[in-house]
C-alpha positions in Angstrom: 90.4 131.6 -33.1 88.2 129.3 -31.5 91.1 127.8 -29.6 92.3 131.3 -28.3 88.7 132.1 -27.1 88.6 128.6 -25.4 91.9 129.0 -24.1 91.1 133.0 -22.8 87.8 131.3 -21.0 89.7 128.6 -19.4 91.9 131.3 -18.0 89.4 133.3 -16.9 87.3 130.3 -15.3 90.6 129.5 -13.5 90.8 132.9 -12.3 87.5 133.0 -10.9 87.7 129.5 -9.3 90.9 130.5 -7.6 88.7 133.8 -6.5 85.7 132.0 -5.2 88.0 129.3 -3.3 89.8 132.5 -1.8 86.4 133.9 -0.9 85.3 130.7 0.5 88.3 130.2 2.9 88.1 133.6 3.9 84.7 133.2 4.9 85.5 130.2 7.0 88.0 131.9 8.7 85.8 134.8 9.3 82.8 132.9 10.8 85.1 130.5 13.0 86.6 134.0 14.4 83.3 135.1 15.3 82.4 131.8 17.0 85.7 132.1 18.6 84.6 135.5 20.0 81.0 134.5 20.9 82.1 131.5 22.7 85.6 131.4 23.9 86.7 127.7 23.5 90.2 128.0 22.1 89.6 125.8 19.1 87.9 128.2 16.4 91.0 130.4 16.3 93.0 127.7 15.1 90.4 126.6 12.4 90.4 130.6 11.3 94.4 130.4 11.2 94.2 127.4 8.7 91.5 129.0 6.8 93.4 131.9 5.9 96.4 129.7 5.1 94.1 127.8 2.7 93.0 131.1 1.5 96.5 132.4 0.5 97.1 128.8 -1.2 93.9 129.3 -3.2 95.0 132.8 -3.9 98.3 131.6 -5.5 96.4 129.3 -7.7 96.8 126.0 -5.9 94.0 123.2 -6.5 91.6 122.1 -4.2 93.8 119.3 -2.3 96.7 121.4 -1.6 94.3 123.9 -0.2 92.6 121.2 2.2 96.0 120.1 3.1 97.3 123.4 3.8 94.4 124.1 6.1 94.9 120.7 8.0 98.5 121.1 8.5 98.3 124.9 9.6 95.2 124.0 11.9 96.8 121.1 13.3 100.3 122.8 14.0 98.9 126.0 15.5 96.5 123.8 17.7 99.5 121.7 19.2 102.1 124.6 19.3 99.9 127.0 20.7 96.7 126.0 22.5 98.5 125.1 25.9 100.4 128.2 25.9 97.3 130.4 25.4 95.3 128.5 27.9 97.9 129.0 30.3 98.2 132.5 29.6 94.4 133.5 29.3 92.8 130.7 31.7 94.5 132.2 34.7 94.8 130.1 38.0 91.4 129.2 38.5 88.8 129.8 41.2 90.8 131.3 44.2 90.1 129.2 47.7 89.6 130.6 51.1 92.8 128.9 52.2 95.2 130.2 49.5 95.7 133.4 51.5 96.8 131.2 54.6 99.7 129.5 53.0 102.9 130.9 54.8 101.0 132.4 57.8 101.4 131.5 61.5 98.9 130.4 63.9 98.4 128.5 67.2 97.3 124.9 67.6 93.9 125.2 69.6 93.3 121.4 69.8 96.1 118.9 69.8 97.0 117.7 66.5 97.4 114.1 66.2 99.2 113.1 63.1 98.0 109.6 62.9 94.3 110.4 62.7 94.9 113.8 61.0 92.4 115.4 63.6 93.4 118.8 65.4 92.5 122.5 65.1 94.4 125.6 64.6 93.9 129.4 64.9 95.1 131.3 61.9 94.3 135.0 61.3 91.7 135.1 64.1 90.1 132.1 62.5 89.3 128.6 63.6 90.8 125.9 61.0 90.9 122.2 60.9 94.3 121.0 60.7 96.7 118.3 60.0 100.4 117.7 60.5 103.3 115.0 59.9 104.0 115.3 63.6 101.9 115.3 66.6 101.4 118.9 67.9 100.1 119.9 71.2 97.9 123.0 72.1 99.6 126.2 72.3 102.2 125.2 69.8 103.0 127.8 67.2 102.8 126.5 63.5 103.1 127.8 59.9 100.6 127.0 57.3 102.7 125.1 54.6 99.6 124.0 52.5 95.9 123.1 52.2 94.0 120.2 51.0 90.1 121.8 50.7 89.5 123.2 54.2 91.6 121.4 56.1 95.2 123.3 56.9 98.4 121.3 56.6 100.7 122.9 58.9 104.5 122.5 60.7 106.1 123.7 63.7 107.2 127.4 63.4 
């Protein structure tokens, strides 16, 4: 009789620890999700994913070592496999520059462009810009903007 009582108590204790472990992992997942939403850094979402997987392992009755192993494996795998894609999707292109809309547009050389010193000026869209080219270009030459380095336009003959 004492053996059955002891076995029943151990079974209840085992179920209780599995529930406690599950709740602990779900708490970690919830707190990580709140931190991710509050301070979007693309790091805590992966902790949440690992904690949810570890909670599933705890619910299924696995011990502490398999739970921690599951947490680490899922967190690292999701971090390595998904972070760069998510940052590319959500991060956008960054801060736009004033020169981006000028790429592809045409203009006119207002001051000769010397390809050795990189000095020269062009008028594009009614605005005066510093410019450089791979070849020397005289004033009055029509050019096309092919790129920009900061506020210096890179141009070629149109």
